[in-house]
C-alpha positions in Angstrom: 83.2 106.5 111.0 86.5 108.3 110.4 85.5 110.2 114.1 84.9 106.5 115.2 88.9 105.2 114.3 89.9 108.4 116.4 88.2 108.2 119.0 90.6 108.1 122.3 88.1 105.9 124.5 86.3 103.0 124.6 84.9 102.5 121.4 82.0 100.4 122.5 80.8 102.7 124.9 81.0 104.9 121.8 78.7 102.6 119.3 76.0 102.4 122.2 75.6 105.7 122.9 75.0 106.2 119.2 72.4 103.4 119.2 71.1 105.0 122.7 72.4 103.3 125.1 75.0 103.2 127.5 77.3 101.5 128.8 78.3 102.6 132.6 82.4 101.4 132.2 84.3 100.9 129.1 84.6 97.5 128.1 88.1 96.8 128.2 88.4 94.5 125.6 88.6 97.0 122.6 91.7 98.3 120.9 91.8 101.8 123.0 90.6 99.9 126.1 93.9 97.0 125.8 96.1 99.7 124.1 95.4 103.3 125.0 96.2 105.8 121.9 98.9 108.5 122.6 97.0 111.7 123.0 98.4 115.4 123.1 96.6 118.7 125.3 95.1 120.0 122.2 92.6 122.6 124.2 94.8 125.9 122.8 94.4 124.4 119.1 90.9 123.6 119.5 90.3 127.0 120.5 91.8 128.1 117.5 89.5 126.0 115.6 86.1 126.9 116.8 87.0 130.6 117.0 87.7 130.5 113.5 84.6 128.5 112.5 83.1 131.1 114.7 84.8 134.2 113.3 84.0 133.1 109.8 80.4 133.1 109.9 79.9 129.4 110.4 79.2 129.2 106.9 82.3 127.0 105.4 84.0 123.5 105.6 87.1 122.0 106.7 89.1 122.9 104.4 88.2 126.3 104.1 89.0 126.6 107.6 91.7 125.2 107.9 93.0 127.3 105.1 92.4 130.6 107.0 94.2 128.8 110.3 96.9 128.2 108.4 97.1 131.2 106.9 96.4 130.6 103.2 97.1 133.2 100.6 94.0 132.9 98.6 91.7 135.1 96.3 89.1 133.8 97.5 89.6 134.0 101.9 90.7 137.5 100.7 87.7 137.8 98.7 85.6 137.6 101.9 88.0 139.5 104.0 88.9 136.8 106.4 92.8 137.4 106.1 91.7 140.0 108.0 90.7 138.1 110.8 92.4 138.0 114.0 92.6 134.3 113.5 94.0 134.1 110.3 97.3 132.7 110.2 97.2 131.5 114.0 97.4 127.6 112.9 100.9 127.5 111.0 102.2 125.2 113.7 100.1 122.2 112.7 100.1 120.8 109.6 96.8 120.2 107.4 96.5 116.7 108.1 96.4 117.4 111.8 94.0 120.0 111.3 91.8 117.7 109.9 92.3 115.1 112.2 91.7 117.2 114.9 88.1 118.9 113.4 86.9 115.1 112.7 87.5 114.6 116.5 85.9 117.5 117.7 82.9 116.6 115.4 83.1 113.4 116.7 82.6 114.6 119.8 79.7 116.8 119.5 82.0 120.1 119.8 81.0 121.0 116.0 77.9 120.0 114.4 77.7 119.8 109.9 75.2 121.4 108.5 74.3 119.4 105.5 71.6 121.9 103.7 74.5 124.2 104.0 77.0 122.1 101.9 79.2 120.8 104.8 79.4 123.7 106.6 80.6 123.9 110.6 78.8 124.9 113.0 79.4 125.5 116.5 77.3 123.3 119.2 76.3 124.4 123.0 79.0 121.7 123.8 81.7 123.8 122.9 80.9 127.1 124.3 82.8 125.7 127.5 85.9 124.8 125.4 86.1 128.2 123.2 85.9 129.8 126.6 89.0 128.2 128.0 86.8 126.2 130.9 87.5 122.6 130.2 90.4 121.1 128.6 90.5 118.8 125.4 92.7 115.6 124.8 92.6 114.2 121.6 94.2 111.0 119.9 97.7 112.0 118.4 98.3 111.3 114.6 100.5 108.6 114.1 102.7 108.8 111.3 102.5 105.8 109.4 105.4 104.5 107.1 104.0 103.8 103.7 103.3 100.7 102.8 105.2 99.0 100.0 103.4 98.7 97.0 102.8 95.3 95.5 105.0 96.4 92.5 107.5 97.0 94.7 107.2 94.0 96.9 107.6 92.3 93.7 111.3 94.0 93.1 112.8 93.6 96.2 113.9 90.1 95.9 115.6 91.3 92.4 119.3 92.3 92.2 119.4 96.0 90.6 121.5 94.5 87.5 118.5 92.1 87.1 115.7 94.4 87.4 116.1 95.4 83.6 116.1 91.7 82.4 112.9 90.8 85.0 110.6 93.6 82.8 111.8 92.5 79.5 110.4 89.0 80.5 107.2 90.6 81.6 106.6 92.0 78.3 107.8 88.8 76.5 105.6 87.1 78.9 102.5 89.7 78.2 102.7 89.5 74.7 102.5 85.7 74.5 99.5 85.7 77.5 98.0 88.2 74.8 98.6 86.1 71.7 96.8 83.2 73.3 93.9 85.1 75.3 94.7 84.5 78.6 96.5 85.9 81.7 100.1 86.8 82.1 100.2 84.1 85.4 99.1 81.1 83.1 102.7 81.5 81.1 104.8 82.0 84.4 104.2 83.9 88.0 106.6 86.9 88.9 108.1 84.7 91.4 109.4 82.4 88.6 110.5 85.6 86.4 112.5 86.8 89.1 114.4 83.8 89.7 115.0 83.3 85.5 116.1 87.3 86.2 118.3 86.0 89.1 120.1 83.0 87.7 120.0 83.3 84.4 119.9 79.6 83.0 121.8 79.2 79.8 120.4 76.1 78.3 116.4 74.2 79.1 118.0 71.6 81.7 119.1 74.9 83.8 115.3 76.0 83.1 113.9 73.2 84.2 115.0 73.4 87.3 113.4 76.9 88.4 110.3 76.3 90.4 107.5 77.1 88.3 108.6 75.9 85.1 107.2 72.3 84.8 107.8 70.3 81.7 105.0 71.5 79.7 105.7 74.9 79.7 109.4 74.2 79.8 108.5 73.2 75.8 106.3 75.6 75.1 108.0 78.9 76.2 111.5 77.5 76.9 113.4 78.0 73.5 111.7 82.0 73.7 112.8 82.3 77.0 116.3 81.6 76.9 116.7 83.6 73.8 115.3 86.5 75.8 117.6 86.0 78.5 120.8 85.4 76.2 120.2 89.5 75.3 121.1 90.5 78.6 124.4 88.9 79.4 125.9 90.1 82.8 128.9 92.0 82.8 132.1 90.1 83.6 132.4 92.2 86.7 129.5 89.9 88.2 130.8 86.8 86.9 131.4 86.1 90.6 130.9 84.0 93.8 130.5 87.2 95.8 127.6 87.7 97.6 124.7 89.9 96.0 125.3 93.2 98.2 128.9 93.3 96.8 127.6 92.7 93.1 125.2 95.6 93.4 127.8 97.7 94.4 130.3 96.6 91.5 127.1 96.8 89.4 126.5 100.3 90.0 130.4 101.0 90.1 130.7 99.8 86.3 127.4 102.0 85.6 130.1 104.6 86.4 129.0 105.8 89.5 132.2 106.5 92.2 132.4 105.3 95.9 130.6 108.1 96.5 127.6 108.1 94.5 127.3 104.5 95.3 127.0 104.7 99.0 124.3 108.0 98.4 122.4 105.7 96.0 122.4 103.0 98.3 122.3 104.6 101.6 125.6 103.1 103.0 128.3 104.0 104.9 131.5 105.0 102.7 133.3 102.5 104.7 131.1 100.1 103.7 131.4 100.6 99.7 134.9 100.6 99.9 134.7 97.3 101.5 132.9 95.6 98.8 135.8 97.1 96.6 138.3 95.5 98.7 136.3 92.4 98.4 136.6 92.2 94.7 140.2 93.7 94.8 141.4 90.4 96.4 139.9 88.4 93.7 141.5 90.1 91.4 138.2 91.8 90.0 139.3 95.3 90.1 142.8 98.2 89.3 142.8 99.7 93.0 144.1 102.8 90.8 140.6 102.9 89.5 138.7 102.6 92.8 140.8 104.9 95.1 140.6 108.7 95.9 144.3 108.7 96.4 147.3 110.5 95.0 150.2 108.2 93.7 152.5 109.7 96.4 149.6 109.2 99.4 149.2 105.7 97.9 153.1 105.1 98.3 153.2 106.3 102.0 150.3 103.8 103.1 152.4 101.3 101.7 155.8 101.7 102.7 153.8 102.3 106.5 152.1 98.7 105.4 155.7 96.9 105.0 157.2 99.0 108.4 154.5 97.6 110.5 154.5 94.0 108.9 150.4 94.7 107.9 150.3 91.8 105.1 151.8 89.4 108.0 149.7 90.4 111.1 146.1 91.4 109.0 145.6 94.1 111.9 144.7 97.3 110.5 144.8 99.6 113.5 148.1 100.4 114.1 148.3 101.4 110.3 145.4 103.3 111.0 146.7 105.0 114.2 150.2 105.8 112.5 148.2 107.3 109.5 146.9 109.5 112.2 143.0 108.5 110.9 143.5 110.6 107.6 141.9 107.5 105.3 139.3 105.8 106.2 139.7 101.7 107.3 137.3 101.1 104.3 140.2 102.5 102.0 142.9 100.9 103.8 140.9 97.2 103.5 141.1 98.1 99.7 145.3 99.2 99.9 145.7 95.7 102.1 144.1 93.8 99.7 145.5 95.1 96.4 149.1 94.6 98.2 148.5 91.8 99.7 146.4 89.4 98.4 
């Protein structure tokens, strides 16, 4: 089945051939016919693989042969003397998964057989001889690197801000306790989507809680007070009680947790300029002190302010002349912070 998945040709032809039938032309309807896969010239790698199978005595399975090809330091390999073979370590340029893919395709295409009675050892077939001697080429499917799909857990958390997650986790624990006490599944109490909204909106009253999707009259009456008491144990820091965007508040939350601009940029995978721009928005509404967020000495800050006054930056609102006058010594994000602090 794995070999069928990695075929580069028509899948219908392969399936019919397996059942003893022949399809003269590719079907034109399977995925490989409609969107031919990316291939690579695997002749040299295949010859290395076949040669290694032969030189190790055709007595071992794929994993062992791959270890020999990649030159793995292993007691078993040394015990058999295979670390002295000419094929030992000649395949270090390919990863383990790439070699396994190649072997699967060699097996699927009939260049290698599997000795089931010999505990899965690989055997050369008659078909492999021309390939091993270099008399024919071989194009194989290139293994694609697939991004790891986010787990269900990650997808559930993706709608939450960093500072909402501790409350969300705590609400899940409360939900589980209630569910176990009643002998029902947790989702009968509230779905995760409802807990997410509770964590984000933090209702302060039953009236506010009733406006959240998934909280009907019956559930509000049964569980409302317990969940409200729980939510009150996780108040938002004063810094985050604002009308700024979620992404700005994510930055402020990390800043409030003790991280500087560089640390926030690394954790959030943002440009440093973006982080300082978030600080600038908070400075405009008086949530931060400029001396706490900027990596500037007093003299440097004074120099920037004097130039701002000279260039009428507060009136013009344009940072480019200031940036150029400072010969690009300071990032635009830092200048935005100074502008927000000085010009409001």
